[in-house]
N, C-alpha and C positions, 0 to 999 in steps of 0.2 A: 545609482541603479549599475554603468557598468564597473563600477570596481566588483560588486557581486558576484556580474554576470562573471566579470575573470576566476573570481576566486570558486564560483562552481566549476568553470569551465577548469581549473584545475585538480576539486574532486575528482572528477571526471578521468582525466588523466589519468591518474591515480588508482583510482579505480580498477580503469583498463590494464593495468600493470600490476596488480597484483596474485598474487599468488602464497595468499596466507595458510591457507587452508588444503593440504592436501585432498583428502577426501572430498572435498569438493569440487565437483565436474563447469568445466567455461562451457565457453567465454562467458563475462559476466557479461552482467544483460540494465540496463539499468534506462531509464527514461531519457528523451531531449533538457537540457539546460533550462524550464522554464521560470521567469521567476513570476515564482505565482507565492502566497500565502494563503496556498491550499493544499495542502500536502496526502496523498495517499502512499498509508502505508501495509505493500503484499506482504507474504510470506516467505516463497524464493520460486523462480522461473523452475517450470516446469522441462521436462526433455525438452520439447519444441521447441522453446523460445527463445535459446540461445539462433537458436538457426534464424528466428527470424530478426532478432537487433534488438528485439524490443519482449516490455512485460507484455505482460497477456496478451500475448499473439494468438492464446488456443483458444480449446475451446468457452477455459475459463471465461478464459476476454471477452470472448463471444454473450453471454453470460450479464460478466459487470455491466459492458457498455452499452446490452439490451438495456438493464434497470434505470442505467441514464435518464434514455433515449423516449425509454416510453412515460420513467413516470416525470423527467421536467425536459424531454425536449431537446434535450445536451448529443448530442449523436459522436461519436467513439472518437474522430478529427478535431475534430472541437475539444472533444475530453484533455485527446494528447494535448491536443496544442498550452490549453488554458492552466492546466491542473498536472505538479509537479510528482511523480511516481516512484515513488523511493518504497523498502523493501527488506525486513529483517537481513534476510541474505539474499546476494545476486547471481550469488551459481546455482544450479543445478545441483543439490545434493546428494542425488542416484534416491537408486528406490531400496524399501528397506525388507528387510524379509519380510513380512506382510505382503504384501504383494503394493502396495500405493508408494507413494512419495515418504523418503526420510526423511525426516523433521531432524532440524539441526540443531550441532547440541552446542552445550553452554559457550562453549574458548567461541566454536564458531560463530553462536551468533555477538559471540563483545567482540572477535577482531572488529566482524562486517559495522557492528555499531560506534567503531570510529568512523567509518564515511558516514552516516547518518547522524550524525551528533553533528560533525560538523558542516553537510546539509543544512541543519535546523538551524543551525547557528546566524549562517546566511541567509536562509529564506525568509525566518521569524515564521509559521506559518502563526497563522489565528483560525488554523481551521486544519485538523488531520484527523481522514479513516482510514485507523488499522480493517482492516479486511484481512477474516478470519481469526480462528484462535489464541492461535498462537503472536500475530500483530498485536491484537485486542488482548495479550496480558505482556505483553512490553511497552507499549503502548499507559495503558492504565493498570497497568496487576491485576487483573481481575484474572482468576482460574476457573470462576461457573460456571454453572449453564449459562449458554447466551442468553434468553432471554431477562438477566439482571441489565444487562450492559443497553441491547441492541432496542431504539426505537427511544430512545432519553441523548440528552447534549449534557456529556459529562465535563466540567472543567480538571484539569488535570496541566503539573509542569512534567514537559517533556524533553528530556537531553536539554535543560536547567532555559526553557523559555514557556511559559504560560498561557496556553489556549482552550478552544476548546474542540473535544472530542467529541466522536461521530460515526460512533461501531455500523462495522454491517459482518453478516456471514459472508462465508467465503462460498464464490459464486460455486467453486466445485463441481464436477458431472456427477462425481460420489458422494455427496454430498442432499441428502434428503430436506436438511430441516430451514429450507428458505423458503421450499414448494407445500410444507404442510403447515398446521396451527401447533405455533401461538408464531411460529417464524414468518408462515404469509406476510397474515396485522402489521409485525416488529420490523422488521420491512420494508413494509412501504409508508410507516412511520418515520424511518428513519431518510429516508430519505422525500421527505414533506421537510424533515427537520435540515436537510440540510439546503435543500429549495427557498429556504426563508433564511437563511444566513448570514449576515449583509457579506463576509468574504469570497462565498461562491457566486452572491449575486453581481458583487465587483469582477470578479474574475471570469467569469460567462458574459457578459452584459455588452 
């Protein structure tokens, strides 16, 4: 355990020093080095997360952690203490011309993926929770409707590690998918699957 923690600390130091993507807006945002078999993968931090120094620190986070507290009885501090939180990209990508947050491009995803690969290798997660379409695509290779994956447990090979995957919709305030049907029902089913998973039970008990 100590050796793995040392390796994870090294990843975090390298993340903090990374300046590989000139279009990205720092600082680098990541969660604490939690030695967990449950890995949550988000898309990228928003414009406010850098100021707080932690992922999901603003409105999307309130929604996300609200799901886990209401459905599974796990509050935000406990979740952050027991689940490793990563992302497809760790810096704010900036705003898109459409007004929303810009989607990281292929090269940015690949550069940041080197850190995610190291994290997965160290943690050997037994359960991965991709949040939102971009993370779902990176973890499962799924580009179709969210209804095709949310509410199911899938087996995948993610950065060389065989793991269970339970996808979640993005909790962004601009997304309405999880507020209507079938999203609302499928989200409830996904959270129930997470609550029954052995890796989740071991992490939060």
